[in-house]
Structure formats: structure tokens, C-alpha cells
C-alpha positions in Angstrom: 0.0 0.0 0.0 1.2 3.5 -0.9 -0.5 6.6 0.6 0.0 10.1 -0.7 -1.5 13.2 1.0 -2.1 16.2 -1.2 -4.4 19.2 -1.0 -6.5 17.8 1.8 -6.9 14.3 0.3 -5.3 11.0 1.0 -4.8 8.8 -2.1 -4.3 5.1 -1.5 -2.6 3.0 -4.2 -2.2 -0.8 -4.2 1.2 -2.0 -5.5 0.8 -4.2 -8.6 4.4 -4.9 -9.6 8.0 -4.2 -8.9 10.8 -4.5 -11.4 14.6 -4.0 -11.6 15.3 -2.6 -15.1 17.9 -1.0 -17.3 17.5 2.8 -17.4 16.9 2.7 -21.1 13.6 0.8 -20.5 12.2 3.3 -18.1 9.9 4.9 -20.7 8.0 1.6 -21.1 6.8 1.9 -17.5 6.3 5.7 -17.2 4.4 6.1 -20.5 2.4 2.8 -20.3 -1.2 3.3 -21.3 -3.8 2.0 -18.8 -7.4 2.6 -18.0 -6.6 2.8 -14.2 -5.3 5.8 -12.3 -1.7 4.7 -11.5 1.4 5.6 -9.6 5.0 4.9 -10.7 7.8 5.2 -8.3 11.4 5.0 -9.5 14.8 4.9 -7.7 18.3 3.9 -8.5 19.7 0.4 -7.8 22.0 -0.6 -6.2 22.4 2.0 -3.5 25.8 3.6 -3.8 27.6 6.8 -2.8 29.5 7.5 -5.9 29.0 7.1 -9.6 25.8 6.2 -11.5 23.9 3.1 -10.4 23.5 0.5 -13.3 19.8 -0.2 -12.7 16.5 1.3 -11.7 13.8 0.0 -9.4 10.2 0.6 -10.7 7.2 0.2 -8.4 3.8 0.4 -10.0 0.4 0.6 -8.4 -3.2 1.6 -9.1 -5.5 3.9 -7.1 -7.9 2.0 -4.8 -9.2 4.8 -2.5 -9.5 8.5 -2.0 -10.5 10.1 1.2 -10.4 13.5 3.0 -7.3 14.0 5.2 -8.2 14.5 8.9 
């Protein structure tokens, strides 16, 4: 579950998939056409302190709930 709070609302997303990919393949996930409202989180992999990491981790999810923030 991923929850994002923005402008007085809380948006809940359910994670559908996780992938470790080459950076060149990132567009496939970011620009994927879908009928669902989605979230895509991207970070570098592996964690390191110098240089450019070789891979990216992509986490995808779809919106399952919207509610007012308290």
C-alpha cells in the first residue's frame, strides 16, 4: 500500500508490480497506457555513494481509495 497526502486528500494505491530494469527501459513503464489511475515510483539500484547506479527499481500501483485528510 502507498498513501499520498495532497491538497487535503489521501490517495491510496495498491502495488501491482516491482521491477529492476535497465535505465533505457524506463519509458516503457512511465508512459504505459492504462485505464486505471496509476502511480509509478522510480529509484536507482543498487544503492551507492559515488557514480551512477546501473539499474532502476520501478514500483507500479493503481488507485484504490481517495478520502479526506483529517
